[in-house]
All heavy atoms as atom14 arrays in JSON, in Angstrom:
{
  "sequence": "MNKYKDIRKKMIDKDLTWNKIVEKSSLYTSSWGLRLAIKNNDKKAIRETEETIASF",
  "atom14_mask": [
    [1, 1, 1, 1, 1, 1, 1, 1, 0, 0, 0, 0, 0, 0],
    [1, 1, 1, 1, 1, 1, 1, 1, 0, 0, 0, 0, 0, 0],
    [1, 1, 1, 1, 1, 1, 1, 1, 1, 0, 0, 0, 0, 0],
    [1, 1, 1, 1, 1, 1, 1, 1, 1, 1, 1, 1, 0, 0],
    [1, 1, 1, 1, 1, 1, 1, 1, 1, 0, 0, 0, 0, 0],
    [1, 1, 1, 1, 1, 1, 1, 1, 0, 0, 0, 0, 0, 0],
    [1, 1, 1, 1, 1, 1, 1, 1, 0, 0, 0, 0, 0, 0],
    [1, 1, 1, 1, 1, 1, 1, 1, 1, 1, 1, 0, 0, 0],
    [1, 1, 1, 1, 1, 1, 1, 1, 1, 0, 0, 0, 0, 0],
    [1, 1, 1, 1, 1, 1, 1, 1, 1, 0, 0, 0, 0, 0],
    [1, 1, 1, 1, 1, 1, 1, 1, 0, 0, 0, 0, 0, 0],
    [1, 1, 1, 1, 1, 1, 1, 1, 0, 0, 0, 0, 0, 0],
    [1, 1, 1, 1, 1, 1, 1, 1, 0, 0, 0, 0, 0, 0],
    [1, 1, 1, 1, 1, 1, 1, 1, 1, 0, 0, 0, 0, 0],
    [1, 1, 1, 1, 1, 1, 1, 1, 0, 0, 0, 0, 0, 0],
    [1, 1, 1, 1, 1, 1, 1, 1, 0, 0, 0, 0, 0, 0],
    [1, 1, 1, 1, 1, 1, 1, 0, 0, 0, 0, 0, 0, 0],
    [1, 1, 1, 1, 1, 1, 1, 1, 1, 1, 1, 1, 1, 1],
    [1, 1, 1, 1, 1, 1, 1, 1, 0, 0, 0, 0, 0, 0],
    [1, 1, 1, 1, 1, 1, 1, 1, 1, 0, 0, 0, 0, 0],
    [1, 1, 1, 1, 1, 1, 1, 1, 0, 0, 0, 0, 0, 0],
    [1, 1, 1, 1, 1, 1, 1, 0, 0, 0, 0, 0, 0, 0],
    [1, 1, 1, 1, 1, 1, 1, 1, 1, 0, 0, 0, 0, 0],
    [1, 1, 1, 1, 1, 1, 1, 1, 1, 0, 0, 0, 0, 0],
    [1, 1, 1, 1, 1, 1, 0, 0, 0, 0, 0, 0, 0, 0],
    [1, 1, 1, 1, 1, 1, 0, 0, 0, 0, 0, 0, 0, 0],
    [1, 1, 1, 1, 1, 1, 1, 1, 0, 0, 0, 0, 0, 0],
    [1, 1, 1, 1, 1, 1, 1, 1, 1, 1, 1, 1, 0, 0],
    [1, 1, 1, 1, 1, 1, 1, 0, 0, 0, 0, 0, 0, 0],
    [1, 1, 1, 1, 1, 1, 0, 0, 0, 0, 0, 0, 0, 0],
    [1, 1, 1, 1, 1, 1, 0, 0, 0, 0, 0, 0, 0, 0],
    [1, 1, 1, 1, 1, 1, 1, 1, 1, 1, 1, 1, 1, 1],
    [1, 1, 1, 1, 0, 0, 0, 0, 0, 0, 0, 0, 0, 0],
    [1, 1, 1, 1, 1, 1, 1, 1, 0, 0, 0, 0, 0, 0],
    [1, 1, 1, 1, 1, 1, 1, 1, 1, 1, 1, 0, 0, 0],
    [1, 1, 1, 1, 1, 1, 1, 1, 0, 0, 0, 0, 0, 0],
    [1, 1, 1, 1, 1, 0, 0, 0, 0, 0, 0, 0, 0, 0],
    [1, 1, 1, 1, 1, 1, 1, 1, 0, 0, 0, 0, 0, 0],
    [1, 1, 1, 1, 1, 1, 1, 1, 1, 0, 0, 0, 0, 0],
    [1, 1, 1, 1, 1, 1, 1, 1, 0, 0, 0, 0, 0, 0],
    [1, 1, 1, 1, 1, 1, 1, 1, 0, 0, 0, 0, 0, 0],
    [1, 1, 1, 1, 1, 1, 1, 1, 0, 0, 0, 0, 0, 0],
    [1, 1, 1, 1, 1, 1, 1, 1, 1, 0, 0, 0, 0, 0],
    [1, 1, 1, 1, 1, 1, 1, 1, 1, 0, 0, 0, 0, 0],
    [1, 1, 1, 1, 1, 0, 0, 0, 0, 0, 0, 0, 0, 0],
    [1, 1, 1, 1, 1, 1, 1, 1, 0, 0, 0, 0, 0, 0],
    [1, 1, 1, 1, 1, 1, 1, 1, 1, 1, 1, 0, 0, 0],
    [1, 1, 1, 1, 1, 1, 1, 1, 1, 0, 0, 0, 0, 0],
    [1, 1, 1, 1, 1, 1, 1, 0, 0, 0, 0, 0, 0, 0],
    [1, 1, 1, 1, 1, 1, 1, 1, 1, 0, 0, 0, 0, 0],
    [1, 1, 1, 1, 1, 1, 1, 1, 1, 0, 0, 0, 0, 0],
    [1, 1, 1, 1, 1, 1, 1, 0, 0, 0, 0, 0, 0, 0],
    [1, 1, 1, 1, 1, 1, 1, 1, 0, 0, 0, 0, 0, 0],
    [1, 1, 1, 1, 1, 0, 0, 0, 0, 0, 0, 0, 0, 0],
    [1, 1, 1, 1, 1, 1, 0, 0, 0, 0, 0, 0, 0, 0],
    [1, 1, 1, 1, 1, 1, 1, 1, 1, 1, 1, 0, 0, 0]
  ],
  "atom14_positions": [
    [[147.79, 140.5, 52.1], [148.77, 141.47, 52.55], [149.62, 140.84, 53.65], [149.1, 140.18, 54.54], [148.05, 142.7, 53.08], [149.0, 143.77, 53.56], [148.18, 145.21, 54.23], [147.22, 145.76, 52.87], [0.0, 0.0, 0.0], [0.0, 0.0, 0.0], [0.0, 0.0, 0.0], [0.0, 0.0, 0.0], [0.0, 0.0, 0.0], [0.0, 0.0, 0.0]],
    [[150.92, 141.05, 53.59], [151.76, 140.46, 54.61], [151.79, 141.33, 55.87], [151.35, 142.47, 55.87], [153.17, 140.19, 54.08], [153.92, 141.45, 53.71], [153.6, 142.53, 54.19], [154.91, 141.32, 52.86], [0.0, 0.0, 0.0], [0.0, 0.0, 0.0], [0.0, 0.0, 0.0], [0.0, 0.0, 0.0], [0.0, 0.0, 0.0], [0.0, 0.0, 0.0]],
    [[152.31, 140.78, 56.93], [152.3, 141.44, 58.23], [153.13, 142.72, 58.23], [152.79, 143.69, 58.87], [152.82, 140.5, 59.32], [151.77, 139.57, 59.84], [150.67, 140.39, 60.46], [149.82, 139.6, 61.39], [148.76, 140.4, 61.98], [0.0, 0.0, 0.0], [0.0, 0.0, 0.0], [0.0, 0.0, 0.0], [0.0, 0.0, 0.0], [0.0, 0.0, 0.0]],
    [[154.25, 142.7, 57.51], [155.11, 143.88, 57.48], [154.35, 145.09, 56.93], [154.37, 146.17, 57.51], [156.36, 143.61, 56.64], [157.3, 144.79, 56.58], [158.19, 145.04, 57.62], [157.28, 145.66, 55.51], [159.04, 146.12, 57.58], [158.13, 146.75, 55.46], [159.01, 146.98, 56.5], [159.85, 148.05, 56.46], [0.0, 0.0, 0.0], [0.0, 0.0, 0.0]],
    [[153.64, 144.9, 55.83], [152.88, 146.0, 55.24], [151.74, 146.44, 56.15], [151.44, 147.62, 56.25], [152.33, 145.59, 53.87], [153.39, 145.54, 52.8], [152.79, 145.21, 51.45], [153.87, 145.16, 50.39], [153.31, 144.82, 49.08], [0.0, 0.0, 0.0], [0.0, 0.0, 0.0], [0.0, 0.0, 0.0], [0.0, 0.0, 0.0], [0.0, 0.0, 0.0]],
    [[151.12, 145.48, 56.82], [150.03, 145.79, 57.74], [150.54, 146.63, 58.91], [149.94, 147.65, 59.26], [149.41, 144.49, 58.24], [148.17, 144.71, 59.05], [147.39, 145.62, 58.73], [147.99, 143.94, 60.03], [0.0, 0.0, 0.0], [0.0, 0.0, 0.0], [0.0, 0.0, 0.0], [0.0, 0.0, 0.0], [0.0, 0.0, 0.0], [0.0, 0.0, 0.0]],
    [[151.67, 146.23, 59.47], [152.26, 146.98, 60.59], [152.69, 148.36, 60.12], [152.48, 149.36, 60.8], [153.44, 146.19, 61.19], [152.9, 144.99, 61.97], [154.3, 147.07, 62.07], [153.95, 144.02, 62.45], [0.0, 0.0, 0.0], [0.0, 0.0, 0.0], [0.0, 0.0, 0.0], [0.0, 0.0, 0.0], [0.0, 0.0, 0.0], [0.0, 0.0, 0.0]],
    [[153.27, 148.43, 58.94], [153.73, 149.71, 58.41], [152.56, 150.68, 58.2], [152.66, 151.87, 58.5], [154.45, 149.47, 57.08], [155.19, 150.65, 56.59], [156.4, 150.96, 57.47], [156.96, 152.21, 57.02], [157.11, 153.29, 57.76], [156.79, 153.27, 59.04], [157.6, 154.39, 57.28], [0.0, 0.0, 0.0], [0.0, 0.0, 0.0], [0.0, 0.0, 0.0]],
    [[151.42, 150.17, 57.74], [150.23, 151.02, 57.57], [149.76, 151.57, 58.92], [149.4, 152.74, 59.03], [149.08, 150.22, 56.94], [149.15, 150.11, 55.46], [147.96, 149.32, 54.99], [147.51, 149.8, 53.65], [146.33, 149.06, 53.18], [0.0, 0.0, 0.0], [0.0, 0.0, 0.0], [0.0, 0.0, 0.0], [0.0, 0.0, 0.0], [0.0, 0.0, 0.0]],
    [[149.76, 150.71, 59.95], [149.36, 151.17, 61.29], [150.32, 152.23, 61.8], [149.9, 153.2, 62.45], [149.33, 149.99, 62.26], [148.23, 149.0, 61.99], [148.32, 147.82, 62.94], [147.32, 146.75, 62.61], [147.46, 145.57, 63.48], [0.0, 0.0, 0.0], [0.0, 0.0, 0.0], [0.0, 0.0, 0.0], [0.0, 0.0, 0.0], [0.0, 0.0, 0.0]],
    [[151.61, 152.06, 61.53], [152.6, 153.04, 61.97], [152.38, 154.38, 61.28], [152.48, 155.43, 61.93], [154.02, 152.54, 61.67], [154.47, 151.42, 62.56], [156.04, 150.72, 62.04], [157.12, 152.14, 62.17], [0.0, 0.0, 0.0], [0.0, 0.0, 0.0], [0.0, 0.0, 0.0], [0.0, 0.0, 0.0], [0.0, 0.0, 0.0], [0.0, 0.0, 0.0]],
    [[152.08, 154.36, 60.01], [151.83, 155.61, 59.27], [150.59, 156.3, 59.8], [150.58, 157.52, 59.98], [151.72, 155.32, 57.76], [153.1, 154.91, 57.22], [151.17, 156.53, 57.0], [153.08, 154.34, 55.82], [0.0, 0.0, 0.0], [0.0, 0.0, 0.0], [0.0, 0.0, 0.0], [0.0, 0.0, 0.0], [0.0, 0.0, 0.0], [0.0, 0.0, 0.0]],
    [[149.55, 155.54, 60.1], [148.31, 156.11, 60.64], [148.55, 156.82, 61.97], [147.94, 157.83, 62.26], [147.24, 155.03, 60.81], [146.7, 154.53, 59.49], [146.89, 155.22, 58.47], [146.09, 153.45, 59.48], [0.0, 0.0, 0.0], [0.0, 0.0, 0.0], [0.0, 0.0, 0.0], [0.0, 0.0, 0.0], [0.0, 0.0, 0.0], [0.0, 0.0, 0.0]],
    [[149.45, 156.25, 62.79], [149.72, 156.82, 64.11], [150.98, 157.69, 64.13], [151.4, 158.13, 65.19], [149.84, 155.71, 65.14], [148.53, 155.0, 65.37], [148.54, 154.19, 66.62], [147.16, 153.61, 66.86], [147.04, 153.07, 68.19], [0.0, 0.0, 0.0], [0.0, 0.0, 0.0], [0.0, 0.0, 0.0], [0.0, 0.0, 0.0], [0.0, 0.0, 0.0]],
    [[151.59, 157.92, 62.98], [152.78, 158.75, 62.84], [153.92, 158.26, 63.75], [154.51, 159.01, 64.51], [152.45, 160.21, 63.15], [153.55, 161.14, 62.7], [154.23, 160.8, 61.71], [153.76, 162.19, 63.33], [0.0, 0.0, 0.0], [0.0, 0.0, 0.0], [0.0, 0.0, 0.0], [0.0, 0.0, 0.0], [0.0, 0.0, 0.0], [0.0, 0.0, 0.0]],
    [[154.23, 156.96, 63.65], [155.29, 156.34, 64.44], [156.48, 156.0, 63.55], [156.33, 155.77, 62.36], [154.8, 155.05, 65.09], [153.73, 155.19, 66.15], [153.25, 153.82, 66.59], [154.27, 155.95, 67.34], [0.0, 0.0, 0.0], [0.0, 0.0, 0.0], [0.0, 0.0, 0.0], [0.0, 0.0, 0.0], [0.0, 0.0, 0.0], [0.0, 0.0, 0.0]],
    [[157.65, 155.95, 64.16], [158.85, 155.51, 63.46], [159.33, 154.21, 64.09], [158.93, 153.85, 65.2], [159.98, 156.56, 63.58], [160.33, 156.7, 64.95], [159.56, 157.89, 63.0], [0.0, 0.0, 0.0], [0.0, 0.0, 0.0], [0.0, 0.0, 0.0], [0.0, 0.0, 0.0], [0.0, 0.0, 0.0], [0.0, 0.0, 0.0], [0.0, 0.0, 0.0]],
    [[160.22, 153.52, 63.38], [160.77, 152.28, 63.91], [161.53, 152.55, 65.2], [161.51, 151.74, 66.12], [161.67, 151.62, 62.88], [160.92, 151.03, 61.74], [160.88, 151.48, 60.46], [160.08, 149.87, 61.77], [160.06, 150.69, 59.7], [159.57, 149.69, 60.48], [159.71, 148.97, 62.77], [158.7, 148.64, 60.15], [158.85, 147.94, 62.45], [158.35, 147.79, 61.16]],
    [[162.21, 153.68, 65.27], [162.99, 154.0, 66.47], [162.12, 154.14, 67.7], [162.52, 153.72, 68.79], [163.82, 155.27, 66.26], [164.94, 155.06, 65.28], [165.44, 153.95, 65.13], [165.34, 156.11, 64.6], [0.0, 0.0, 0.0], [0.0, 0.0, 0.0], [0.0, 0.0, 0.0], [0.0, 0.0, 0.0], [0.0, 0.0, 0.0], [0.0, 0.0, 0.0]],
    [[160.93, 154.71, 67.56], [160.02, 154.84, 68.7], [159.58, 153.46, 69.18], [159.43, 153.23, 70.38], [158.81, 155.68, 68.32], [159.1, 157.14, 68.15], [157.85, 157.9, 67.78], [158.14, 159.36, 67.54], [156.94, 160.11, 67.13], [0.0, 0.0, 0.0], [0.0, 0.0, 0.0], [0.0, 0.0, 0.0], [0.0, 0.0, 0.0], [0.0, 0.0, 0.0]],
    [[159.36, 152.56, 68.26], [158.93, 151.21, 68.64], [160.07, 150.45, 69.3], [159.88, 149.76, 70.29], [158.38, 150.46, 67.41], [157.08, 151.13, 66.95], [158.14, 148.99, 67.72], [156.52, 150.61, 65.68], [0.0, 0.0, 0.0], [0.0, 0.0, 0.0], [0.0, 0.0, 0.0], [0.0, 0.0, 0.0], [0.0, 0.0, 0.0], [0.0, 0.0, 0.0]],
    [[161.28, 150.61, 68.77], [162.45, 149.92, 69.34], [162.72, 150.42, 70.76], [163.13, 149.64, 71.62], [163.69, 150.11, 68.43], [164.95, 149.67, 69.12], [163.5, 149.31, 67.14], [0.0, 0.0, 0.0], [0.0, 0.0, 0.0], [0.0, 0.0, 0.0], [0.0, 0.0, 0.0], [0.0, 0.0, 0.0], [0.0, 0.0, 0.0], [0.0, 0.0, 0.0]],
    [[162.49, 151.7, 71.03], [162.7, 152.24, 72.37], [161.85, 151.51, 73.41], [162.28, 151.31, 74.54], [162.35, 153.73, 72.41], [163.38, 154.62, 71.76], [162.94, 156.07, 71.7], [161.87, 156.41, 72.24], [163.68, 156.86, 71.09], [0.0, 0.0, 0.0], [0.0, 0.0, 0.0], [0.0, 0.0, 0.0], [0.0, 0.0, 0.0], [0.0, 0.0, 0.0]],
    [[160.65, 151.09, 73.03], [159.76, 150.38, 73.94], [159.91, 148.87, 73.87], [159.3, 148.15, 74.63], [158.31, 150.77, 73.67], [158.03, 152.21, 73.96], [156.56, 152.46, 74.06], [156.32, 153.86, 74.54], [155.29, 153.95, 75.53], [0.0, 0.0, 0.0], [0.0, 0.0, 0.0], [0.0, 0.0, 0.0], [0.0, 0.0, 0.0], [0.0, 0.0, 0.0]],
    [[160.72, 148.39, 72.95], [160.87, 146.96, 72.74], [161.77, 146.34, 73.81], [162.79, 146.89, 74.19], [161.48, 146.69, 71.36], [161.75, 145.32, 71.2], [0.0, 0.0, 0.0], [0.0, 0.0, 0.0], [0.0, 0.0, 0.0], [0.0, 0.0, 0.0], [0.0, 0.0, 0.0], [0.0, 0.0, 0.0], [0.0, 0.0, 0.0], [0.0, 0.0, 0.0]],
    [[161.38, 145.16, 74.26], [162.22, 144.42, 75.2], [163.06, 143.36, 74.48], [164.0, 142.83, 75.05], [161.35, 143.74, 76.26], [160.48, 142.81, 75.64], [0.0, 0.0, 0.0], [0.0, 0.0, 0.0], [0.0, 0.0, 0.0], [0.0, 0.0, 0.0], [0.0, 0.0, 0.0], [0.0, 0.0, 0.0], [0.0, 0.0, 0.0], [0.0, 0.0, 0.0]],
    [[162.73, 143.1, 73.22], [163.43, 142.06, 72.46], [164.51, 142.59, 71.52], [165.5, 141.92, 71.27], [162.42, 141.26, 71.62], [161.35, 140.5, 72.37], [160.35, 139.9, 71.39], [161.98, 139.42, 73.21], [0.0, 0.0, 0.0], [0.0, 0.0, 0.0], [0.0, 0.0, 0.0], [0.0, 0.0, 0.0], [0.0, 0.0, 0.0], [0.0, 0.0, 0.0]],
    [[164.32, 143.79, 71.0], [165.2, 144.29, 69.94], [165.81, 145.63, 70.32], [165.18, 146.45, 70.98], [164.43, 144.42, 68.62], [163.98, 143.07, 68.13], [162.74, 142.56, 68.46], [164.84, 142.27, 67.4], [162.36, 141.3, 68.06], [164.46, 141.01, 66.99], [163.22, 140.53, 67.33], [162.85, 139.29, 66.93], [0.0, 0.0, 0.0], [0.0, 0.0, 0.0]],
    [[167.06, 145.83, 69.88], [167.76, 147.08, 70.17], [168.01, 147.9, 68.92], [168.5, 149.01, 69.0], [169.11, 146.8, 70.86], [169.88, 145.94, 70.02], [168.89, 146.14, 72.21], [0.0, 0.0, 0.0], [0.0, 0.0, 0.0], [0.0, 0.0, 0.0], [0.0, 0.0, 0.0], [0.0, 0.0, 0.0], [0.0, 0.0, 0.0], [0.0, 0.0, 0.0]],
    [[167.71, 147.35, 67.75], [167.9, 148.1, 66.52], [166.66, 147.99, 65.64], [165.99, 146.96, 65.62], [169.12, 147.6, 65.74], [168.85, 146.36, 65.13], [0.0, 0.0, 0.0], [0.0, 0.0, 0.0], [0.0, 0.0, 0.0], [0.0, 0.0, 0.0], [0.0, 0.0, 0.0], [0.0, 0.0, 0.0], [0.0, 0.0, 0.0], [0.0, 0.0, 0.0]],
    [[166.38, 149.06, 64.94], [165.21, 149.05, 64.07], [165.4, 148.08, 62.9], [164.46, 147.44, 62.46], [164.91, 150.45, 63.53], [166.01, 150.96, 62.82], [0.0, 0.0, 0.0], [0.0, 0.0, 0.0], [0.0, 0.0, 0.0], [0.0, 0.0, 0.0], [0.0, 0.0, 0.0], [0.0, 0.0, 0.0], [0.0, 0.0, 0.0], [0.0, 0.0, 0.0]],
    [[166.64, 147.95, 62.45], [166.94, 147.04, 61.35], [166.62, 145.59, 61.77], [166.01, 144.83, 61.02], [168.39, 147.17, 60.93], [168.77, 146.25, 59.83], [169.55, 145.14, 59.94], [168.34, 146.29, 58.47], [169.65, 144.51, 58.72], [168.92, 145.21, 57.81], [167.54, 147.16, 57.76], [168.71, 144.96, 56.45], [167.34, 146.91, 56.41], [167.92, 145.83, 55.78]],
    [[167.04, 145.21, 62.96], [166.78, 143.85, 63.45], [165.29, 143.58, 63.62], [164.81, 142.49, 63.3], [0.0, 0.0, 0.0], [0.0, 0.0, 0.0], [0.0, 0.0, 0.0], [0.0, 0.0, 0.0], [0.0, 0.0, 0.0], [0.0, 0.0, 0.0], [0.0, 0.0, 0.0], [0.0, 0.0, 0.0], [0.0, 0.0, 0.0], [0.0, 0.0, 0.0]],
    [[164.57, 144.56, 64.1], [163.13, 144.41, 64.28], [162.43, 144.26, 62.94], [161.6, 143.38, 62.76], [162.56, 145.59, 65.05], [161.06, 145.59, 65.3], [160.65, 144.36, 66.09], [160.64, 146.85, 66.01], [0.0, 0.0, 0.0], [0.0, 0.0, 0.0], [0.0, 0.0, 0.0], [0.0, 0.0, 0.0], [0.0, 0.0, 0.0], [0.0, 0.0, 0.0]],
    [[162.79, 145.09, 61.97], [162.17, 144.99, 60.65], [162.46, 143.65, 60.0], [161.57, 143.03, 59.4], [162.66, 146.11, 59.73], [162.02, 147.43, 60.04], [162.48, 148.46, 59.07], [163.85, 148.82, 59.43], [164.46, 149.92, 59.05], [163.85, 150.77, 58.27], [165.69, 150.18, 59.43], [0.0, 0.0, 0.0], [0.0, 0.0, 0.0], [0.0, 0.0, 0.0]],
    [[163.68, 143.19, 60.12], [164.05, 141.9, 59.55], [163.27, 140.76, 60.21], [162.8, 139.85, 59.53], [165.56, 141.67, 59.71], [166.13, 140.47, 58.98], [165.91, 140.57, 57.48], [167.61, 140.35, 59.28], [0.0, 0.0, 0.0], [0.0, 0.0, 0.0], [0.0, 0.0, 0.0], [0.0, 0.0, 0.0], [0.0, 0.0, 0.0], [0.0, 0.0, 0.0]],
    [[163.11, 140.83, 61.53], [162.35, 139.8, 62.24], [160.9, 139.78, 61.77], [160.32, 138.71, 61.57], [162.43, 140.03, 63.74], [0.0, 0.0, 0.0], [0.0, 0.0, 0.0], [0.0, 0.0, 0.0], [0.0, 0.0, 0.0], [0.0, 0.0, 0.0], [0.0, 0.0, 0.0], [0.0, 0.0, 0.0], [0.0, 0.0, 0.0], [0.0, 0.0, 0.0]],
    [[160.31, 140.94, 61.58], [158.92, 141.01, 61.12], [158.81, 140.47, 59.7], [157.89, 139.72, 59.38], [158.38, 142.45, 61.22], [158.26, 142.84, 62.69], [157.04, 142.58, 60.52], [157.96, 144.29, 62.92], [0.0, 0.0, 0.0], [0.0, 0.0, 0.0], [0.0, 0.0, 0.0], [0.0, 0.0, 0.0], [0.0, 0.0, 0.0], [0.0, 0.0, 0.0]],
    [[159.75, 140.83, 58.84], [159.73, 140.33, 57.46], [159.89, 138.82, 57.41], [159.39, 138.16, 56.5], [160.81, 141.01, 56.63], [160.46, 142.42, 56.25], [161.52, 143.05, 55.37], [161.12, 144.44, 54.98], [162.11, 145.07, 54.1], [0.0, 0.0, 0.0], [0.0, 0.0, 0.0], [0.0, 0.0, 0.0], [0.0, 0.0, 0.0], [0.0, 0.0, 0.0]],
    [[160.59, 138.25, 58.4], [160.79, 136.8, 58.46], [159.71, 136.11, 59.28], [159.84, 134.95, 59.65], [162.17, 136.48, 59.04], [163.28, 136.81, 58.09], [163.1, 136.76, 56.88], [164.42, 137.18, 58.62], [0.0, 0.0, 0.0], [0.0, 0.0, 0.0], [0.0, 0.0, 0.0], [0.0, 0.0, 0.0], [0.0, 0.0, 0.0], [0.0, 0.0, 0.0]],
    [[158.63, 136.83, 59.59], [157.46, 136.3, 60.3], [157.78, 135.76, 61.69], [157.25, 134.73, 62.11], [156.75, 135.23, 59.47], [156.07, 135.82, 58.27], [155.49, 136.9, 58.35], [156.17, 135.14, 57.15], [0.0, 0.0, 0.0], [0.0, 0.0, 0.0], [0.0, 0.0, 0.0], [0.0, 0.0, 0.0], [0.0, 0.0, 0.0], [0.0, 0.0, 0.0]],
    [[158.63, 136.46, 62.43], [158.91, 136.11, 63.82], [157.69, 136.5, 64.65], [157.36, 137.67, 64.79], [160.15, 136.86, 64.31], [160.54, 136.49, 65.73], [159.76, 135.82, 66.41], [161.65, 136.89, 66.14], [0.0, 0.0, 0.0], [0.0, 0.0, 0.0], [0.0, 0.0, 0.0], [0.0, 0.0, 0.0], [0.0, 0.0, 0.0], [0.0, 0.0, 0.0]],
    [[157.02, 135.5, 65.19], [155.76, 135.73, 65.88], [155.91, 136.63, 67.11], [155.06, 137.47, 67.38], [155.12, 134.4, 66.26], [154.67, 133.62, 65.05], [153.89, 132.39, 65.45], [153.5, 131.49, 64.32], [153.44, 132.02, 63.0], [0.0, 0.0, 0.0], [0.0, 0.0, 0.0], [0.0, 0.0, 0.0], [0.0, 0.0, 0.0], [0.0, 0.0, 0.0]],
    [[157.0, 136.48, 67.86], [157.22, 137.33, 69.03], [157.4, 138.78, 68.64], [156.84, 139.67, 69.28], [158.47, 136.87, 69.81], [158.29, 135.6, 70.59], [159.49, 135.39, 71.49], [160.17, 134.11, 71.11], [161.37, 133.83, 71.89], [0.0, 0.0, 0.0], [0.0, 0.0, 0.0], [0.0, 0.0, 0.0], [0.0, 0.0, 0.0], [0.0, 0.0, 0.0]],
    [[158.16, 139.02, 67.6], [158.39, 140.4, 67.14], [157.1, 141.02, 66.64], [156.81, 142.19, 66.95], [159.44, 140.41, 66.04], [0.0, 0.0, 0.0], [0.0, 0.0, 0.0], [0.0, 0.0, 0.0], [0.0, 0.0, 0.0], [0.0, 0.0, 0.0], [0.0, 0.0, 0.0], [0.0, 0.0, 0.0], [0.0, 0.0, 0.0], [0.0, 0.0, 0.0]],
    [[156.32, 140.28, 65.9], [155.06, 140.8, 65.37], [154.1, 141.12, 66.51], [153.5, 142.19, 66.55], [154.43, 139.78, 64.38], [155.29, 139.7, 63.12], [152.99, 140.17, 64.05], [154.91, 138.56, 62.19], [0.0, 0.0, 0.0], [0.0, 0.0, 0.0], [0.0, 0.0, 0.0], [0.0, 0.0, 0.0], [0.0, 0.0, 0.0], [0.0, 0.0, 0.0]],
    [[153.97, 140.21, 67.47], [153.06, 140.42, 68.59], [153.48, 141.65, 69.41], [152.65, 142.52, 69.72], [153.0, 139.19, 69.48], [151.99, 139.33, 70.62], [151.88, 138.07, 71.47], [153.15, 137.78, 72.11], [153.87, 136.66, 71.91], [153.43, 135.74, 71.1], [155.01, 136.47, 72.54], [0.0, 0.0, 0.0], [0.0, 0.0, 0.0], [0.0, 0.0, 0.0]],
    [[154.77, 141.74, 69.72], [155.24, 142.87, 70.53], [155.07, 144.19, 69.79], [154.66, 145.19, 70.38], [156.71, 142.67, 70.9], [157.22, 143.79, 71.79], [158.67, 143.67, 72.15], [159.46, 143.3, 71.25], [159.01, 143.95, 73.29], [0.0, 0.0, 0.0], [0.0, 0.0, 0.0], [0.0, 0.0, 0.0], [0.0, 0.0, 0.0], [0.0, 0.0, 0.0]],
    [[155.34, 144.21, 68.51], [155.21, 145.43, 67.72], [153.76, 145.87, 67.64], [153.45, 147.05, 67.81], [155.79, 145.22, 66.31], [157.15, 144.81, 66.42], [155.71, 146.49, 65.49], [0.0, 0.0, 0.0], [0.0, 0.0, 0.0], [0.0, 0.0, 0.0], [0.0, 0.0, 0.0], [0.0, 0.0, 0.0], [0.0, 0.0, 0.0], [0.0, 0.0, 0.0]],
    [[152.86, 144.94, 67.41], [151.43, 145.29, 67.35], [150.93, 145.82, 68.69], [150.14, 146.76, 68.74], [150.61, 144.09, 66.89], [150.8, 143.79, 65.41], [150.04, 142.58, 64.93], [149.7, 141.71, 65.75], [149.79, 142.51, 63.71], [0.0, 0.0, 0.0], [0.0, 0.0, 0.0], [0.0, 0.0, 0.0], [0.0, 0.0, 0.0], [0.0, 0.0, 0.0]],
    [[151.41, 145.23, 69.79], [151.01, 145.72, 71.12], [151.57, 147.12, 71.38], [150.89, 147.97, 71.94], [151.51, 144.76, 72.21], [150.77, 143.44, 72.23], [151.4, 142.42, 73.16], [152.44, 142.72, 73.78], [150.84, 141.31, 73.27], [0.0, 0.0, 0.0], [0.0, 0.0, 0.0], [0.0, 0.0, 0.0], [0.0, 0.0, 0.0], [0.0, 0.0, 0.0]],
    [[152.79, 147.35, 70.94], [153.41, 148.66, 71.11], [152.66, 149.72, 70.31], [152.4, 150.82, 70.81], [154.89, 148.63, 70.69], [155.57, 147.64, 71.46], [155.55, 149.97, 70.92], [0.0, 0.0, 0.0], [0.0, 0.0, 0.0], [0.0, 0.0, 0.0], [0.0, 0.0, 0.0], [0.0, 0.0, 0.0], [0.0, 0.0, 0.0], [0.0, 0.0, 0.0]],
    [[152.32, 149.41, 69.08], [151.58, 150.35, 68.24], [150.22, 150.66, 68.87], [149.78, 151.8, 68.89], [151.41, 149.81, 66.81], [152.77, 149.79, 66.11], [150.42, 150.65, 66.02], [152.77, 149.07, 64.78], [0.0, 0.0, 0.0], [0.0, 0.0, 0.0], [0.0, 0.0, 0.0], [0.0, 0.0, 0.0], [0.0, 0.0, 0.0], [0.0, 0.0, 0.0]],
    [[149.57, 149.66, 69.42], [148.26, 149.85, 70.04], [148.35, 150.74, 71.28], [147.38, 151.43, 71.63], [147.65, 148.5, 70.39], [0.0, 0.0, 0.0], [0.0, 0.0, 0.0], [0.0, 0.0, 0.0], [0.0, 0.0, 0.0], [0.0, 0.0, 0.0], [0.0, 0.0, 0.0], [0.0, 0.0, 0.0], [0.0, 0.0, 0.0], [0.0, 0.0, 0.0]],
    [[149.49, 150.73, 71.95], [149.62, 151.51, 73.19], [149.81, 153.0, 72.91], [149.7, 153.82, 73.82], [150.8, 151.0, 74.01], [152.03, 151.31, 73.41], [0.0, 0.0, 0.0], [0.0, 0.0, 0.0], [0.0, 0.0, 0.0], [0.0, 0.0, 0.0], [0.0, 0.0, 0.0], [0.0, 0.0, 0.0], [0.0, 0.0, 0.0], [0.0, 0.0, 0.0]],
    [[150.1, 153.39, 71.68], [150.28, 154.82, 71.35], [148.97, 155.47, 71.05], [148.01, 154.93, 70.68], [151.22, 154.99, 70.15], [152.67, 154.92, 70.52], [153.38, 153.75, 70.32], [153.32, 156.0, 71.07], [154.72, 153.67, 70.64], [154.67, 155.94, 71.4], [155.37, 154.76, 71.19], [0.0, 0.0, 0.0], [0.0, 0.0, 0.0], [0.0, 0.0, 0.0]]
  ]
}
């Protein structure tokens, strides 16, 4: 399973949207940019997103 699907499953479990994650993001200002970075295996984006999901 790729990271995007794994992150998406965690978001569904915690009832989160991309916009909520982007609000707490220091790297990204748009949900589209964040999703694209995760799909392209950007390690910083993946790490920050996983930390943000864990904080909810």
